[in-house]
Each structure stands twice: as C-alpha cells, then as structure tokens.
SENUPA-198149 format. One record per atom (N, C-alpha, C): residue in three letters; atom name; x negated, y, z. Coordinates in Angstrom, 2 decimals. Atoms other than C-alpha are relative to their C-alpha. Layout:
N
+-----+----+---------+---------+---------+
|   r |  a |      c1 |      c2 |      c3 |
+-----+----+---------+---------+---------+
| ALA | CA |       X |       Y |       Z |
...
+-----+----+---------+---------+---------+
// end
This chain:
102
+-----+----+---------+---------+---------+
|   r |  a |      c1 |      c2 |      c3 |
+-----+----+---------+---------+---------+
| MET |  N |   -0.89 |   -0.97 |   -0.61 |
| MET | CA |  -11.94 |  -36.72 |  -37.72 |
| MET |  C |    1.42 |   -0.25 |   -0.55 |
| THR |  N |   -1.39 |    0.23 |    0.41 |
| THR | CA |   -8.17 |  -37.25 |  -37.78 |
| THR |  C |    0.57 |    1.28 |   -0.61 |
| VAL |  N |   -0.66 |   -1.16 |    0.61 |
| VAL | CA |   -5.81 |  -34.94 |  -39.65 |
| VAL |  C |    0.34 |    1.06 |    1.05 |
| PRO |  N |   -0.28 |   -1.03 |   -1.02 |
| PRO | CA |   -4.57 |  -33.22 |  -36.42 |
| PRO |  C |   -1.26 |    0.66 |    0.55 |
| GLU |  N |    1.25 |   -0.58 |   -0.51 |
| GLU | CA |   -8.15 |  -32.77 |  -35.17 |
| GLU |  C |   -0.59 |    0.97 |   -1.01 |
| LYS |  N |    0.51 |   -0.88 |    1.05 |
| LYS | CA |   -9.17 |  -31.26 |  -38.51 |
| LYS |  C |    0.81 |    1.30 |   -0.05 |
| ALA |  N |   -0.85 |   -1.19 |    0.01 |
| ALA | CA |   -6.19 |  -28.87 |  -38.47 |
| ALA |  C |   -0.31 |    0.90 |    1.19 |
| LEU |  N |    0.34 |   -0.79 |   -1.20 |
| LEU | CA |   -7.04 |  -27.79 |  -34.91 |
| LEU |  C |   -1.34 |    0.70 |   -0.17 |
| ALA |  N |    1.32 |   -0.58 |    0.21 |
| ALA | CA |  -10.69 |  -27.23 |  -35.79 |
| ALA |  C |    0.07 |    1.19 |   -0.96 |
| GLU |  N |   -0.15 |   -1.10 |    0.96 |
| GLU | CA |   -9.68 |  -25.08 |  -38.77 |
| GLU |  C |    0.72 |    1.19 |    0.63 |
| ALA |  N |   -0.75 |   -1.08 |   -0.64 |
| ALA | CA |   -7.20 |  -23.07 |  -36.69 |
| ALA |  C |   -0.88 |    0.77 |    0.98 |
| VAL |  N |    0.87 |   -0.66 |   -0.98 |
| VAL | CA |   -9.75 |  -22.35 |  -33.96 |
| VAL |  C |   -1.04 |    0.87 |   -0.69 |
| THR |  N |    1.00 |   -0.81 |    0.69 |
| THR | CA |  -12.28 |  -21.09 |  -36.50 |
| THR |  C |    0.59 |    1.27 |   -0.59 |
| ARG |  N |   -0.65 |   -1.20 |    0.55 |
| ARG | CA |   -9.71 |  -18.55 |  -37.75 |
| ARG |  C |    0.42 |    1.01 |    1.07 |
| VAL |  N |   -0.35 |   -0.95 |   -1.07 |
| VAL | CA |   -9.27 |  -16.85 |  -34.36 |
| VAL |  C |   -0.89 |    1.24 |   -0.18 |
| PRO |  N |    0.80 |   -1.22 |    0.20 |
| PRO | CA |  -10.36 |  -13.21 |  -34.77 |
| PRO |  C |   -0.87 |    0.30 |    1.23 |
| ALA |  N |    0.90 |   -0.37 |   -1.10 |
| ALA | CA |  -13.19 |  -11.78 |  -32.66 |
| ALA |  C |    0.71 |    0.92 |    0.99 |
| ARG |  N |   -0.75 |   -0.92 |   -0.87 |
| ARG | CA |  -10.76 |   -9.17 |  -31.27 |
| ARG |  C |    1.48 |   -0.13 |   -0.36 |
| TRP |  N |   -1.46 |    0.13 |    0.19 |
| TRP | CA |   -6.99 |   -9.68 |  -30.80 |
| TRP |  C |    0.62 |    1.33 |    0.39 |
| VAL |  N |   -0.54 |   -1.33 |   -0.26 |
| VAL | CA |   -5.24 |   -6.31 |  -31.12 |
| VAL |  C |    1.52 |    0.03 |    0.02 |
| ALA |  N |   -1.46 |    0.04 |    0.02 |
| ALA | CA |   -1.62 |   -7.40 |  -31.51 |
| ALA |  C |    0.55 |   -0.02 |    1.43 |
| SER |  N |   -0.62 |    0.03 |   -1.33 |
| SER | CA |    0.78 |   -6.97 |  -28.59 |
| SER |  C |    0.59 |   -1.37 |    0.31 |
| THR |  N |   -0.48 |    1.36 |   -0.20 |
| THR | CA |    2.05 |  -10.52 |  -29.10 |
| THR |  C |   -1.12 |   -0.82 |    0.62 |
| PRO |  N |    1.07 |    0.78 |   -0.63 |
| PRO | CA |    0.13 |  -12.82 |  -26.74 |
| PRO |  C |   -0.54 |   -1.11 |   -0.90 |
| LEU |  N |    0.67 |    1.09 |    0.69 |
| LEU | CA |   -2.37 |  -15.21 |  -28.29 |
| LEU |  C |   -0.42 |   -1.00 |    1.06 |
| VAL |  N |    0.28 |    1.03 |   -0.99 |
| VAL | CA |   -2.56 |  -18.46 |  -26.33 |
| VAL |  C |   -1.18 |   -0.84 |   -0.50 |
| LEU |  N |    1.23 |    0.71 |    0.37 |
| LEU | CA |   -6.00 |  -20.10 |  -26.36 |
| LEU |  C |   -0.38 |   -0.98 |    1.10 |
| VAL |  N |    0.47 |    1.01 |   -0.94 |
| VAL | CA |   -7.67 |  -23.06 |  -24.67 |
| VAL |  C |   -1.46 |    0.30 |    0.31 |
| THR |  N |    1.35 |   -0.41 |   -0.40 |
| THR | CA |  -10.80 |  -22.22 |  -22.68 |
| THR |  C |   -1.10 |   -0.91 |   -0.54 |
| THR |  N |    1.04 |    0.95 |    0.40 |
| THR | CA |  -12.68 |  -25.37 |  -23.68 |
| THR |  C |   -0.29 |    0.00 |   -1.50 |
| PHE |  N |    0.29 |   -0.11 |    1.43 |
| PHE | CA |  -12.51 |  -24.48 |  -27.39 |
| PHE |  C |   -1.00 |    1.12 |   -0.28 |
| PHE |  N |    0.87 |   -1.16 |    0.15 |
| PHE | CA |  -14.81 |  -21.49 |  -26.79 |
| PHE |  C |   -1.17 |   -0.06 |    0.97 |
| ALA |  N |    1.16 |   -0.08 |   -0.89 |
| ALA | CA |  -18.08 |  -20.53 |  -25.10 |
| ALA |  C |    0.47 |    0.11 |    1.45 |
| PRO |  N |    1.30 |    0.68 |    0.11 |
| PRO | CA |  -19.57 |  -21.71 |  -22.85 |
| PRO |  C |    0.09 |   -1.48 |   -0.37 |
| PHE |  N |   -0.17 |    1.42 |    0.32 |
| PHE | CA |  -18.12 |  -25.09 |  -23.86 |
| PHE |  C |   -0.37 |   -0.33 |   -1.44 |
| THR |  N |    0.40 |    0.17 |    1.40 |
| THR | CA |  -18.83 |  -24.60 |  -27.58 |
| THR |  C |   -0.86 |    1.20 |   -0.38 |
| LEU |  N |    0.79 |   -1.14 |    0.48 |
| LEU | CA |  -20.93 |  -22.24 |  -29.66 |
| LEU |  C |    0.89 |    1.14 |   -0.48 |
| ARG |  N |   -0.96 |   -1.01 |    0.48 |
| ARG | CA |  -17.78 |  -20.32 |  -30.69 |
| ARG |  C |    0.20 |    1.07 |    1.07 |
| PRO |  N |   -0.19 |   -1.05 |   -1.00 |
| PRO | CA |  -17.63 |  -16.92 |  -28.93 |
| PRO |  C |    1.48 |    0.19 |    0.35 |
| ARG |  N |   -1.37 |   -0.27 |   -0.44 |
| ARG | CA |  -14.53 |  -16.08 |  -26.90 |
| ARG |  C |    0.48 |    1.32 |   -0.60 |
| PRO |  N |   -0.52 |   -1.27 |    0.52 |
| PRO | CA |  -12.32 |  -13.47 |  -28.55 |
| PRO |  C |    0.29 |    0.97 |    1.14 |
| GLU |  N |   -0.33 |   -1.05 |   -0.96 |
| GLU | CA |  -11.58 |  -10.20 |  -26.79 |
| GLU |  C |    1.38 |    0.54 |   -0.32 |
| GLY |  N |   -1.30 |   -0.61 |    0.21 |
| GLY | CA |   -8.29 |   -8.41 |  -26.33 |
| GLY |  C |    0.82 |    0.01 |    1.27 |
| ASP |  N |   -0.84 |   -0.15 |   -1.19 |
| ASP | CA |   -5.60 |   -7.41 |  -23.87 |
| ASP |  C |    1.12 |   -1.03 |    0.06 |
| ALA |  N |   -1.15 |    0.91 |    0.03 |
| ALA | CA |   -2.94 |   -9.91 |  -24.95 |
| ALA |  C |   -0.43 |   -1.45 |   -0.20 |
| LEU |  N |    0.45 |    1.38 |    0.08 |
| LEU | CA |   -4.90 |  -13.15 |  -24.55 |
| LEU |  C |    0.50 |   -0.76 |    1.21 |
| VAL |  N |   -0.43 |    0.89 |   -1.08 |
| VAL | CA |   -3.50 |  -16.00 |  -22.49 |
| VAL |  C |   -0.88 |   -1.24 |   -0.09 |
| TRP |  N |    0.94 |    1.12 |    0.02 |
| TRP | CA |   -6.05 |  -18.64 |  -21.52 |
| TRP |  C |    0.55 |   -1.18 |    0.79 |
| LEU |  N |   -0.35 |    1.24 |   -0.68 |
| LEU | CA |   -5.12 |  -22.23 |  -20.68 |
| LEU |  C |   -1.29 |   -0.75 |    0.28 |
| ASP |  N |    1.24 |    0.63 |   -0.44 |
| ASP | CA |   -7.80 |  -24.08 |  -18.72 |
| ASP |  C |    0.24 |   -1.46 |    0.36 |
| PRO |  N |   -0.27 |    1.41 |   -0.26 |
| PRO | CA |   -7.60 |  -27.90 |  -19.00 |
| PRO |  C |   -1.14 |   -0.74 |    0.71 |
| MET |  N |    1.14 |    0.68 |   -0.61 |
| MET | CA |  -10.83 |  -28.62 |  -17.08 |
| MET |  C |    0.41 |   -1.00 |    1.08 |
| THR |  N |   -0.53 |    0.91 |   -1.02 |
| THR | CA |   -8.94 |  -30.15 |  -14.14 |
| THR |  C |    1.51 |    0.14 |    0.01 |
| GLU |  N |   -1.45 |   -0.10 |   -0.10 |
| GLU | CA |   -5.32 |  -30.82 |  -13.35 |
| GLU |  C |    0.39 |    1.31 |    0.68 |
| GLU |  N |   -0.33 |   -1.23 |   -0.74 |
| GLU | CA |   -5.35 |  -27.91 |  -10.88 |
| GLU |  C |   -0.20 |    1.24 |   -0.85 |
| THR |  N |    0.22 |   -1.20 |    0.82 |
| THR | CA |   -6.89 |  -25.38 |  -13.27 |
| THR |  C |    1.02 |    0.09 |   -1.13 |
| PHE |  N |   -1.00 |   -0.01 |    1.06 |
| PHE | CA |   -4.47 |  -26.43 |  -15.99 |
| PHE |  C |    1.35 |    0.49 |    0.51 |
| VAL |  N |   -1.29 |   -0.42 |   -0.56 |
| VAL | CA |   -1.39 |  -26.06 |  -13.79 |
| VAL |  C |   -0.05 |    1.47 |    0.40 |
| ARG |  N |    0.12 |   -1.42 |   -0.38 |
| ARG | CA |   -2.66 |  -22.74 |  -12.41 |
| ARG |  C |    0.00 |    0.91 |   -1.23 |
| SER |  N |    0.01 |   -0.84 |    1.20 |
| SER | CA |   -3.32 |  -21.40 |  -15.92 |
| SER |  C |    1.38 |    0.03 |   -0.66 |
| LEU |  N |   -1.37 |   -0.01 |    0.51 |
| LEU | CA |    0.16 |  -22.47 |  -17.04 |
| LEU |  C |    0.87 |    0.94 |    0.83 |
| ALA |  N |   -0.77 |   -0.89 |   -0.88 |
| ALA | CA |    1.62 |  -20.67 |  -14.02 |
| ALA |  C |   -0.35 |    1.46 |   -0.30 |
| ALA |  N |    0.42 |   -1.37 |    0.30 |
| ALA | CA |   -0.43 |  -17.55 |  -14.79 |
| ALA |  C |    0.55 |    0.46 |   -1.35 |
| ALA |  N |   -0.54 |   -0.34 |    1.32 |
| ALA | CA |    0.81 |  -17.69 |  -18.39 |
| ALA |  C |    1.50 |    0.24 |    0.06 |
| GLY |  N |   -1.44 |   -0.23 |   -0.14 |
| GLY | CA |    4.38 |  -17.63 |  -17.09 |
| GLY |  C |    0.84 |   -1.15 |   -0.50 |
| ASP |  N |   -0.75 |    1.14 |    0.50 |
| ASP | CA |    5.35 |  -21.04 |  -18.45 |
| ASP |  C |    0.67 |   -0.80 |    1.11 |
| ILE |  N |   -0.55 |    0.77 |   -1.12 |
| ILE | CA |    5.97 |  -22.58 |  -15.04 |
| ILE |  C |   -0.12 |    0.83 |    1.27 |
| GLY |  N |    0.16 |   -0.59 |   -1.33 |
| GLY | CA |    6.45 |  -21.54 |  -11.45 |
| GLY |  C |   -0.87 |   -0.93 |    0.82 |
| LEU |  N |    0.90 |    0.80 |   -0.81 |
| LEU | CA |    3.83 |  -22.72 |   -8.99 |
| LEU |  C |    0.28 |    0.29 |    1.46 |
| ALA |  N |   -0.25 |   -0.12 |   -1.43 |
| ALA | CA |    4.77 |  -23.32 |   -5.37 |
| ALA |  C |   -0.91 |   -0.98 |    0.71 |
| LEU |  N |    0.94 |    0.85 |   -0.71 |
| LEU | CA |    2.09 |  -24.65 |   -3.07 |
| LEU |  C |    0.54 |   -0.33 |    1.38 |
| ALA |  N |   -0.41 |    0.43 |   -1.32 |
| ALA | CA |    3.05 |  -26.68 |   -0.04 |
| ALA |  C |   -1.21 |    0.02 |    0.92 |
| PRO |  N |    1.16 |    0.05 |   -0.91 |
| PRO | CA |    0.91 |  -26.51 |    3.10 |
| PRO |  C |   -0.60 |   -1.40 |   -0.03 |
| PRO |  N |    0.62 |    1.32 |    0.04 |
| PRO | CA |   -1.62 |  -29.34 |    3.27 |
| PRO |  C |    0.58 |   -0.90 |    1.08 |
| VAL |  N |   -0.49 |    0.99 |   -0.96 |
| VAL | CA |   -0.45 |  -32.49 |    4.98 |
| VAL |  C |   -1.20 |   -0.51 |    0.79 |
| VAL |  N |    1.08 |    0.46 |   -0.86 |
| VAL | CA |   -2.63 |  -33.38 |    7.95 |
| VAL |  C |    0.43 |   -1.32 |    0.61 |
| ALA |  N |   -0.32 |    1.31 |   -0.55 |
| ALA | CA |   -2.70 |  -37.04 |    8.90 |
| ALA |  C |   -0.16 |    0.04 |    1.52 |
| PRO |  N |    0.13 |    0.01 |   -1.46 |
| PRO | CA |   -2.07 |  -37.63 |   12.62 |
| PRO |  C |   -1.21 |   -0.82 |    0.42 |
| VAL |  N |    1.14 |    0.71 |   -0.56 |
| VAL | CA |   -5.02 |  -38.75 |   14.71 |
| VAL |  C |    0.55 |   -1.21 |    0.75 |
| ALA |  N |   -0.46 |    1.23 |   -0.65 |
| ALA | CA |   -4.61 |  -42.34 |   15.90 |
| ALA |  C |   -0.04 |    0.17 |    1.51 |
| GLY |  N |   -0.08 |   -0.07 |   -1.46 |
| GLY | CA |   -3.47 |  -42.43 |   19.53 |
| GLY |  C |    0.41 |    1.35 |    0.53 |
| ALA |  N |   -0.38 |   -1.34 |   -0.46 |
| ALA | CA |   -2.66 |  -38.72 |   19.68 |
| ALA |  C |    1.51 |    0.15 |   -0.11 |
| HIS |  N |   -1.44 |   -0.24 |    0.00 |
| HIS | CA |    0.86 |  -37.66 |   20.54 |
| HIS |  C |    0.23 |    1.50 |    0.03 |
| ALA |  N |   -0.32 |   -1.43 |    0.05 |
| ALA | CA |    2.18 |  -34.25 |   19.60 |
| ALA |  C |    1.04 |    0.30 |    1.06 |
| ALA |  N |   -0.98 |   -0.44 |   -0.99 |
| ALA | CA |    4.09 |  -32.32 |   22.25 |
| ALA |  C |    1.31 |    0.29 |   -0.70 |
| PRO |  N |   -1.29 |   -0.34 |    0.61 |
| PRO | CA |    7.82 |  -32.04 |   21.56 |
| PRO |  C |    0.12 |    1.51 |   -0.16 |
| GLN |  N |   -0.14 |   -1.43 |    0.25 |
| GLN | CA |    8.76 |  -28.65 |   20.11 |
| GLN |  C |    1.47 |    0.36 |   -0.07 |
| ASP |  N |   -1.35 |   -0.54 |    0.09 |
| ASP | CA |   11.89 |  -26.56 |   20.46 |
| ASP |  C |    0.22 |    0.40 |   -1.46 |
| ASP |  N |   -0.26 |   -0.29 |    1.42 |
| ASP | CA |   13.43 |  -26.40 |   16.97 |
| ASP |  C |    0.22 |    1.48 |   -0.27 |
| ALA |  N |   -0.35 |   -1.40 |    0.24 |
| ALA | CA |   14.55 |  -22.80 |   17.41 |
| ALA |  C |   -1.21 |    0.91 |    0.07 |
| SER |  N |    1.09 |   -0.95 |   -0.19 |
| SER | CA |   11.38 |  -21.14 |   18.64 |
| SER |  C |   -1.38 |   -0.56 |   -0.30 |
| GLY |  N |    1.31 |    0.59 |    0.21 |
| GLY | CA |    8.56 |  -23.61 |   18.09 |
| GLY |  C |   -0.81 |   -0.07 |    1.29 |
| THR |  N |    0.69 |    0.02 |   -1.28 |
| THR | CA |    7.65 |  -23.31 |   21.76 |
| THR |  C |    0.02 |   -1.44 |    0.56 |
| PRO |  N |    0.00 |    1.35 |   -0.56 |
| PRO | CA |    6.52 |  -26.61 |   23.33 |
| PRO |  C |    0.95 |   -0.08 |    1.21 |
| VAL |  N |   -0.88 |    0.21 |   -1.14 |
| VAL | CA |    9.06 |  -27.98 |   25.80 |
| VAL |  C |   -0.47 |   -1.24 |    0.73 |
| SER |  N |    0.40 |    1.15 |   -0.79 |
| SER | CA |    8.34 |  -30.35 |   28.62 |
| SER |  C |    1.17 |   -0.98 |    0.07 |
| SER |  N |   -1.05 |    1.02 |   -0.07 |
| SER | CA |   10.27 |  -33.59 |   29.15 |
| SER |  C |    0.99 |    0.30 |    1.12 |
| SER |  N |   -0.92 |   -0.35 |   -1.09 |
| SER | CA |   11.77 |  -32.07 |   32.33 |
| SER |  C |    0.88 |    1.19 |   -0.36 |
| ASP |  N |   -0.79 |   -1.14 |    0.44 |
| ASP | CA |   13.15 |  -29.09 |   30.38 |
| ASP |  C |    1.40 |   -0.47 |   -0.41 |
| SER |  N |   -1.37 |    0.42 |    0.29 |
| SER | CA |   16.94 |  -29.30 |   30.13 |
| SER |  C |    0.37 |    0.16 |   -1.47 |
| ARG |  N |   -0.30 |   -0.19 |    1.41 |
| ARG | CA |   16.82 |  -28.18 |   26.48 |
| ARG |  C |   -0.42 |   -1.20 |   -0.84 |
| ALA |  N |    0.54 |    1.11 |    0.80 |
| ALA | CA |   15.01 |  -31.33 |   25.35 |
| ALA |  C |    1.00 |   -1.08 |   -0.23 |
+-----+----+---------+---------+---------+
// end
C-alpha cells in the first residue's frame, strides 16, 4: 500500500457513524457499503460523490454544487436516403418549395 493509499484508508476509518455538524462532509460512495464492509454514516450534511461511471460522477458533482450540469438533447443520426422537409426558422412550420418564404 502506498503512502497516499494508507492515509486515505486511515481517514475513511475515522468517519463517524453520525455526522451532526452543519458543515458538509464530502464522502465517496465506493468507500462504504455496499462496496465495502464499512457502514455508511448518517446525517443531514453529507455530500456523496459517486465515481461508478462518468455520468454518475458528473451528476454527483453537480448535485454537490461544484459544477453546473447542462444536458443537450440527444443527437439523432439522419437515416440514409431520408430528406428532412425545410422548416421556417421563425415558426418551425414546414414550408413547401413553392412557398414564397423559402
């Protein structure tokens, strides 16, 4: 075990069973049950970071208030050979090629 790993292991074992302070305690989900035998502490001021996947990690950071999370709509690949109808930029209403606004 490296020195940083040993320090982390010692710090995690010192987390109280109940956090009563108003100052938030930031913890990593994978350091506690069900991922380890260490029970999860209880309390109102706990902030959990979840590194299981990139998405859960970013979402937990956003929930903690460290970052803002803005989701873009999914990009749909066009179907080969399909042509989308032209759309009026102002209203989104399809316009025909004979329409004078096109």
